[in-house]
C-alpha positions as a Markdown table, in Angstrom:
| # | Residue | x | y | z |
|---|---|---|---|---|
| 1 | Met | -66.0 | 64.0 | 37.9 |
| 2 | Ala | -67.8 | 61.4 | 39.5 |
| 3 | Pro | -70.3 | 60.3 | 37.0 |
| 4 | Met | -67.0 | 59.2 | 35.1 |
| 5 | Arg | -66.3 | 57.0 | 37.6 |
| 6 | Ser | -69.3 | 55.5 | 37.9 |
| 7 | Cys | -69.8 | 55.0 | 34.3 |
| 8 | Ala | -66.5 | 53.1 | 34.4 |
| 9 | Ser | -67.5 | 51.0 | 37.3 |
| 10 | Leu | -70.4 | 49.9 | 35.7 |
| 11 | Ala | -68.7 | 48.8 | 32.3 |
| 12 | Thr | -66.4 | 47.1 | 34.7 |
| 13 | Leu | -69.5 | 45.3 | 36.4 |
| 14 | Ala | -71.5 | 44.0 | 33.2 |
| 15 | Val | -67.6 | 42.7 | 32.3 |
| 16 | Ala | -67.9 | 40.6 | 35.2 |
| 17 | Leu | -71.2 | 39.8 | 34.6 |
| 18 | Val | -71.1 | 39.0 | 30.9 |
| 19 | Leu | -68.1 | 36.6 | 32.1 |
| 20 | Leu | -69.7 | 35.0 | 35.2 |
| 21 | Thr | -72.6 | 34.1 | 33.4 |
| 22 | Ala | -70.8 | 32.7 | 30.3 |
| 23 | Pro | -70.8 | 28.5 | 29.7 |
| 24 | Ala | -67.4 | 26.9 | 31.4 |
| 25 | Ser | -67.2 | 24.9 | 28.7 |
| 26 | Ala | -63.4 | 23.9 | 29.4 |
| 27 | Glu | -64.3 | 23.1 | 33.0 |
| 28 | Ala | -63.9 | 19.3 | 33.9 |
| 29 | Lys | -66.9 | 16.8 | 33.8 |
| 30 | Arg | -67.4 | 14.6 | 35.8 |
| 31 | Cys | -69.2 | 11.6 | 34.1 |
| 32 | Leu | -70.1 | 8.1 | 36.1 |
| 33 | Gly | -72.3 | 8.2 | 39.4 |
| 34 | Asn | -71.4 | 7.7 | 43.0 |
| 35 | Arg | -71.1 | 3.2 | 41.7 |
| 36 | Gly | -68.5 | 3.5 | 38.8 |
| 37 | Ser | -69.3 | 1.4 | 36.2 |
| 38 | Arg | -68.2 | -2.4 | 35.5 |
| 39 | Ser | -68.6 | -1.9 | 31.5 |
| 40 | Leu | -65.4 | -0.1 | 30.8 |
| 41 | Gly | -63.6 | -2.9 | 30.5 |
| 42 | Pro | -61.6 | -3.3 | 33.8 |
| 43 | Thr | -63.0 | -4.5 | 36.7 |
| 44 | Tyr | -64.9 | -1.5 | 38.5 |
| 45 | Val | -63.6 | 2.1 | 36.4 |
| 46 | Leu | -64.6 | 4.1 | 39.7 |
| 47 | Gln | -64.1 | 7.8 | 38.2 |
| 48 | Ile | -64.0 | 9.4 | 34.4 |
| 49 | Thr | -63.2 | 13.4 | 34.3 |
| 50 | Val | -62.8 | 15.2 | 30.8 |
| 51 | Thr | -62.1 | 18.7 | 29.8 |
| 52 | His | -62.4 | 20.0 | 26.5 |
| 53 | Thr | -64.1 | 16.5 | 25.3 |
| 54 | Ser | -67.4 | 14.5 | 26.0 |
| 55 | Cys | -68.0 | 11.9 | 28.3 |
| 56 | Asp | -68.5 | 9.0 | 25.2 |
| 57 | Thr | -65.3 | 10.2 | 24.4 |
| 58 | Gly | -64.0 | 9.3 | 27.4 |
| 59 | Lys | -65.6 | 6.2 | 27.8 |
| 60 | Lys | -64.4 | 5.0 | 24.4 |
| 61 | Val | -61.0 | 6.0 | 25.4 |
| 62 | Val | -60.9 | 4.2 | 28.8 |
| 63 | Arg | -62.1 | 1.0 | 26.7 |
| 64 | Ala | -58.7 | 1.3 | 24.7 |
| 65 | Tyr | -57.1 | 2.0 | 26.9 |
| 66 | Asp | -58.0 | -1.7 | 28.8 |
| 67 | Arg | -57.5 | -3.1 | 25.2 |
| 68 | Cys | -53.9 | -1.9 | 24.7 |
| 69 | Arg | -53.4 | -2.7 | 28.5 |
| 70 | Arg | -54.4 | -5.9 | 28.2 |
| 71 | Arg | -52.5 | -6.4 | 25.2 |
| 72 | His | -49.2 | -6.2 | 26.7 |
| 73 | Gly | -49.5 | -8.2 | 29.6 |
| 74 | Gly | -52.8 | -9.4 | 30.4 |
| 75 | Ala | -54.6 | -7.9 | 33.7 |
| 76 | Lys | -51.3 | -6.5 | 34.9 |
| 77 | Gly | -50.3 | -5.6 | 32.0 |
| 78 | Arg | -49.2 | -1.5 | 30.9 |
| 79 | Cys | -50.4 | -0.1 | 27.5 |
| 80 | Pro | -47.0 | 1.8 | 25.7 |
| 81 | Ser | -48.8 | 3.3 | 23.0 |
| 82 | Arg | -51.2 | 5.7 | 22.1 |
| 83 | Val | -54.5 | 5.2 | 22.1 |
| 84 | Leu | -57.5 | 7.3 | 20.1 |
| 85 | His | -54.6 | 9.7 | 19.5 |
| 86 | Tyr | -54.7 | 10.1 | 23.5 |
| 87 | Arg | -51.3 | 9.9 | 25.4 |
| 88 | Cys | -51.8 | 8.2 | 28.4 |
| 89 | Thr | -49.8 | 7.9 | 31.4 |
| 90 | Glu | -50.9 | 5.7 | 34.2 |
| 91 | Gly | -49.9 | 6.7 | 37.7 |
| 92 | Arg | -48.6 | 4.4 | 40.6 |
| 93 | Arg | -50.5 | 1.5 | 41.6 |
| 94 | Arg | -52.4 | 0.6 | 44.8 |
| 95 | Thr | -51.8 | -2.9 | 45.2 |
| 96 | Ser | -53.1 | -5.5 | 47.2 |
| 97 | Pro | -52.9 | -9.3 | 47.1 |
| 98 | Val | -55.8 | -9.8 | 45.2 |
| 99 | Gln | -56.0 | -6.5 | 42.5 |
| 100 | Phe | -54.6 | -2.6 | 42.2 |
| 101 | Asp | -56.2 | 1.1 | 41.5 |
| 102 | Ala | -54.8 | 2.4 | 39.3 |
| 103 | Pro | -55.5 | 6.8 | 38.0 |
| 104 | Val | -54.4 | 7.1 | 34.4 |
| 105 | Ser | -53.9 | 10.3 | 32.4 |
| 106 | Cys | -55.2 | 10.8 | 28.7 |
| 107 | Arg | -54.0 | 14.2 | 27.0 |
| 108 | Tyr | -54.5 | 14.9 | 23.2 |
| 109 | Gly | -53.8 | 18.4 | 22.7 |
| 110 | Ala | -56.2 | 20.3 | 24.4 |
| 111 | Arg | -58.4 | 17.3 | 25.4 |
| 112 | Arg | -57.9 | 15.1 | 28.5 |
| 113 | Val | -59.4 | 12.3 | 29.9 |
| 114 | Arg | -58.6 | 10.9 | 33.6 |
| 115 | Phe | -59.7 | 8.0 | 35.1 |
| 116 | Thr | -59.1 | 5.4 | 37.7 |
| 117 | Tyr | -60.1 | 1.5 | 38.2 |
| 118 | Thr | -60.2 | -1.1 | 40.2 |
| 119 | Gln | -58.5 | -4.4 | 38.1 |
| 120 | Asn | -58.9 | -8.1 | 39.3 |
| 121 | Thr | -56.0 | -10.1 | 40.2 |
């Protein structure tokens, strides 16, 4: 009976190794370096994280969201509609007299784009 147990253990170990070495495409990818970006619309985009999509798509969603937000209230506006099929929700804004920071989460099926931006007012 000892040989049967060791075969089962080896099979379990082999499956575990395959799962550990398989690419994890569902993991979130960070798309900006430590400095952030000033070229995506808002004054600064501090971070972009994407899941089930590419960084290029994430950056397009950020630009489209910023355009929508500006069409609906200028620098202090909010985007009420979908952008590039993504439904976005903006979190609570952290404000000061001259700027605000806001986290945004956008989803389209399993695809996710999350970013935080700073807007000078």
